[in-house]
Structure formats: C-alpha cells, structure tokens
C-alpha positions in Angstrom: -3.8 -5.1 14.9 -1.3 -3.0 12.6 -1.8 -0.1 10.1 0.4 0.0 6.9 1.3 3.6 6.6 2.8 3.1 3.4 1.9 0.8 0.5 1.4 0.7 -3.1 -1.4 -1.8 -3.2 -1.8 -1.3 -7.1 1.4 -2.1 -8.1 1.3 -5.7 -6.4 1.3 -8.6 -8.6 -2.1 -10.8 -7.8 -0.9 -14.0 -8.9 -0.4 -15.5 -5.6 -4.0 -14.1 -4.3 -6.2 -15.8 -6.9 -5.4 -12.9 -9.4 -8.1 -11.2 -7.1 -7.7 -7.6 -5.2 -10.3 -8.3 -3.2 -8.9 -11.5 -2.0 -5.4 -9.7 -1.4 -7.5 -7.1 1.1 -9.0 -10.1 2.7 -5.6 -11.8 3.5 -4.5 -8.3 4.8 -7.2 -8.0 6.8 -6.9 -11.8 7.8 -3.2 -11.0 8.8 -4.5 -8.5 11.5 -3.9 -5.1 9.0 -7.0 -3.0 9.9 -5.9 0.1 7.5 -3.8 0.5 4.5 -2.6 4.0 2.9 -2.1 3.3 -0.7 0.3 5.7 -1.8 0.3 7.3 -5.2 3.6 7.6 -7.5 2.5 9.1 -10.5 -0.7 10.8 -12.7 -0.5 8.3 -15.0 -1.4 5.5 -12.6 -3.8 7.6 -10.3 -7.2 7.0 -11.3 -7.2 3.5 -11.3 -5.6 3.2 -8.5 -8.5 5.2 -7.0 -10.9 3.2 -8.8 -9.3 -0.1 -7.2 -9.7 1.1 -3.5 -12.4 3.7 -3.6 -15.0 1.3 -2.4 -12.9 -0.3 0.7 -13.3 1.9 3.8 -10.3 0.4 5.3 -8.0 1.9 2.7 -6.9 5.5 2.4 -4.7 7.2 -0.5 -2.9 10.2 -1.2 -1.9 12.3 -4.1 1.3 13.1 -5.7 4.0 12.3 -8.0 6.9 10.5 -6.7 10.7 12.3 -7.3 11.7 9.0 -9.3 8.6 9.7 -12.0 9.7 11.1 -15.2 10.3 14.9 -15.3 8.2 15.3 -18.3 5.3 14.0 -16.1 2.4 17.5 -15.9 1.3 18.2 -12.4 0.4 21.8 -11.0 -0.7 23.2 -8.0 -4.5 23.6 -9.2 -4.7 20.0 -10.2 -3.2 19.0 -7.1 -5.4 21.3 -5.1 -8.5 19.7 -7.0 -7.3 16.0 -6.7 -7.0 16.6 -3.1 -10.4 17.4 -2.0 -11.1 13.7 -3.0 -12.5 12.8 1.0 -10.4 9.3 0.2 -6.9 11.4 0.1 -5.5 11.8 3.5 -1.9 12.9 2.2 0.2 14.8 -0.3 2.9 12.5 -1.9 4.4 11.0 -2.1 6.8 13.8 -2.7 11.0 15.1 -1.6 14.3 14.6 -3.9 16.1 11.7 -5.1 19.1 12.5 -6.0 20.5 9.0 -6.1 18.6 8.0 -9.2 18.7 11.3 -10.8 22.2 12.7 -10.8 21.6 15.7 -13.5 19.6 18.7 -13.0 18.0 18.8 -9.6 16.0 21.9 -10.4 12.7 20.5 -11.7 12.8 17.6 -8.8 13.1 21.0 -6.4 10.1 23.0 -8.0 7.9 19.7 -8.1 8.5 19.4 -4.6 8.2 23.1 -4.0 4.5 22.4 -5.5 3.8 19.8 -3.1 4.5 21.2 -0.2 2.7 24.7 -0.8 -0.1 22.3 -1.6 -0.3 20.5 1.5 0.4 23.5 3.4 -2.7 25.0 1.7 -4.8 22.2 2.1 -3.5 21.6 5.5 -2.9 17.9 4.5 0.4 16.1 6.2 3.0 15.3 3.2 4.6 12.0 2.9 8.4 12.7 2.1 10.9 10.8 0.0 14.7 11.6 0.3 17.7 9.8 -0.8 21.0 11.3 -1.1 19.4 14.8 -0.5 19.1 15.1 3.3 20.4 18.6 3.0 18.5 20.1 0.0 15.2 18.1 1.2 15.5 19.5 5.2 16.2 23.3 3.3 13.1 22.8 1.2 11.0 21.5 4.2 11.9 24.5 6.1 11.2 27.0 3.3 7.9 25.9 2.3 6.9 25.8 6.5 6.4 22.4 6.3 5.8 22.3 9.8 2.6 23.9 9.6 1.3 20.7 7.7 3.5 18.2 9.3 4.2 14.6 7.6 6.3 11.8 7.6 9.7 10.9 6.4 8.8 7.4 5.0 11.0 4.3 4.2 13.6 6.2 6.6 17.1 5.3 5.5 18.9 8.8 7.0 21.3 9.2 9.9 20.4 10.2 13.6 21.0 13.7 12.8 18.4 13.8 10.1 15.9 12.1 12.1 16.5 14.5 14.6 16.2 17.8 12.4 13.0 15.9 11.1 11.6 15.3 14.4 12.3 19.1 15.4 9.6 20.2 12.2 7.2 18.1 13.8 7.5 15.3 11.2 6.9 11.3 12.3 9.7 9.1 11.1 8.4 5.4 9.2 10.4 2.5 9.1 9.8 -0.1 6.4 11.2 -3.4 6.0 14.5 -2.2 5.5 15.3 -2.0 9.0 15.3 -6.0 9.2 17.8 -6.3 7.2 21.2 -7.5 8.7 23.2 -4.5 7.3 20.8 -1.9 9.1 22.3 -1.4 12.4 22.4 2.3 12.1 18.5 2.4 11.4 17.7 0.2 14.2 19.5 2.5 16.4 17.6 5.2 15.1 14.5 3.5 15.7 15.5 3.6 19.8 15.3 7.1 20.2 12.2 7.9 18.0 9.6 9.3 20.8 6.8 6.9 21.0 4.2 9.3 19.6 6.6 9.7 16.4 7.0 6.4 15.1 5.3 4.6 12.1 5.5 1.3 10.4 5.3 0.2 6.6 6.2 -2.1 4.0 6.2 0.0 1.5 5.2 -2.9 -0.7 5.2 -4.7 -3.2 9.2 -3.6 -2.8 11.5 -4.1 0.0 10.0 -7.4 1.6 11.1 -7.8 5.2 13.6 -10.9 6.1 12.3 -13.7 6.3 10.5 -12.9 3.1 14.2 -10.9 1.6 13.8 -11.0 -2.3 9.8 -12.0 -2.6 6.9 -9.8 -3.2 5.9 -7.7 -0.2 2.1 -7.0 0.9 0.6 -5.5 4.1 0.9 -8.8 6.1 4.4 -8.3 6.2 4.2 -5.4 8.2 4.4 -7.5 11.3 7.9 -8.1 10.9 8.9 -4.6 10.9 6.8 -4.0 14.1 8.8 -7.1 15.3 12.4 -5.5 14.7 11.4 -2.3 16.1 10.2 -4.1 19.0 13.3 -5.6 19.8 15.5 -2.8 18.9 13.2 -0.4 21.8 13.5 -3.8 24.1 9.2 -3.5 23.9 6.4 -5.7 22.6 5.2 -6.2 19.3 1.8 -5.5 20.9 3.1 -2.2 22.0 4.8 -0.9 18.2 1.6 -2.0 16.4 -0.4 0.0 18.9 1.7 2.9 18.9 1.9 3.1 15.3 -1.6 3.2 14.6 -2.5 5.7 16.8 0.1 7.6 15.7 -1.2 7.2 12.0 -4.9 8.0 12.9 -4.1 11.1 14.4 -1.3 12.2 11.8 -3.7 11.5 8.6 -6.8 12.5 10.6 -8.6 8.8 9.8 -10.9 7.0 11.9 -10.7 3.9 13.1 -13.1 1.3 11.4 
C-alpha cells in the first residue's frame, strides 16, 4: 500500500475520471493508494479544496500559501492559526521560497515564510517546504525560526546532497517526486541512496510532474508507485520496502492514523 505525501487533488482535471471526483478517489484506492495529503497553495482555493475532500477519511489536508502565489494574497498569523485548528489539517504549507520565478523583491516571500514557520512551531504541526534557487535562505530561515521544533518535509526534493544533509540535521524528512524518474536526475537518485529509512517520503505533486513513463501527461496519486520503483532501484531494495517505510514515515510525521 502507498501513501501520496503531497498532491493537489483539487487541481486534477477530472475529464479522464468521468468528470467525477469520487471516481478519481476510488481509482486511487484501487491502485493501492491508502492515504493522500492534499496540499494547500492559496487562500482563494482553500475553502473549495476543504469542501471537496472533507468527507474522505483517507485524505488529509494542509493549510498555507505557496511562495509562488501572488504577493497580494492576504494572510496573517491569526487566520493561519484559526484554519490550522480544523482536525483535517495535519500540516502547515506548502510554504518556502522560490527565487526562480520571483526574481524581484524577496522580502515579502521571506516574511510570509516566517509567518508559516511561526504558526507551525506554535501549533506543533509539521511544515511543508518548497524551495527553488533559494537553498541558503531557506535553511537560514528554518534555523532562525527554530523549525526543528515542529519538523516537516522538504517536498519535491531537487536540491543538493549538502542541502539534504542540512535539512536532515534539522530533523526534516525528504520527499521525492516524479522528477526523480527523469533521465537527467542522476544527482537526485544519488541523494535518494543515502537518506535514512526513517526520513524518506514519496509523492506525486499531482497533477504536475508525472513520472516516466507518463511524463507530459496529467499526474495523479496512483502514479506514486513509479516513484517508489525508482527509489527502490536507486537503493537496491524492493518496491514493497519503499512503500512500507514511506508509508510509516508519513503517518509518524503528520500524526495520521492509518485506516
């Protein structure tokens, strides 16, 4: 059985699922995906996302604003704290820094990132981190805001071995996505080899980043099995072992009870 530790179910185009969200979820279950974490990216979509998945016991959610969301999106500590009290919310984020797309003023990104970290620490909920072209500042803010107190995950990992080791030192988990299956991702597969078993997660980040052999198509949680297979090959172990350890790590980090 698999757990998809990071997906955006509300963004999946349902045409290939008979235009029915429940059909999507039933097909995920049939593909041995037993739990999914549907990750928040902005406040404008949050209410609809919650409404969409609220009745599904095998779907948890996070609350937060993606660093690529428009800087004008309002968010404050009180609002984030209140929303995080919903029992379905198991994490804060996704949050972080993205200097690849945002090349201008970085202060607003950093301020919003700090806000998420402060709420995560205060609420003792793990934080989901997105980082791109911002490794040094990401690590600096994690340390300054004492993120080791809440823990969390570097999702869709694309950074260096040195970054991975620094994140591990802070108590974070490392999550690998379909990018790891790409032909030019030898460096990521090398990183995947040394991540301790109790710190490894897998994800789809669906509907984005579909793994080989589905690259270029819409991603969905059932395809997390391809990520598991890739990581298993890199670590010279079985797919079943990767499924098991990533599943156990997910339930422990996010304090979710297996169904």
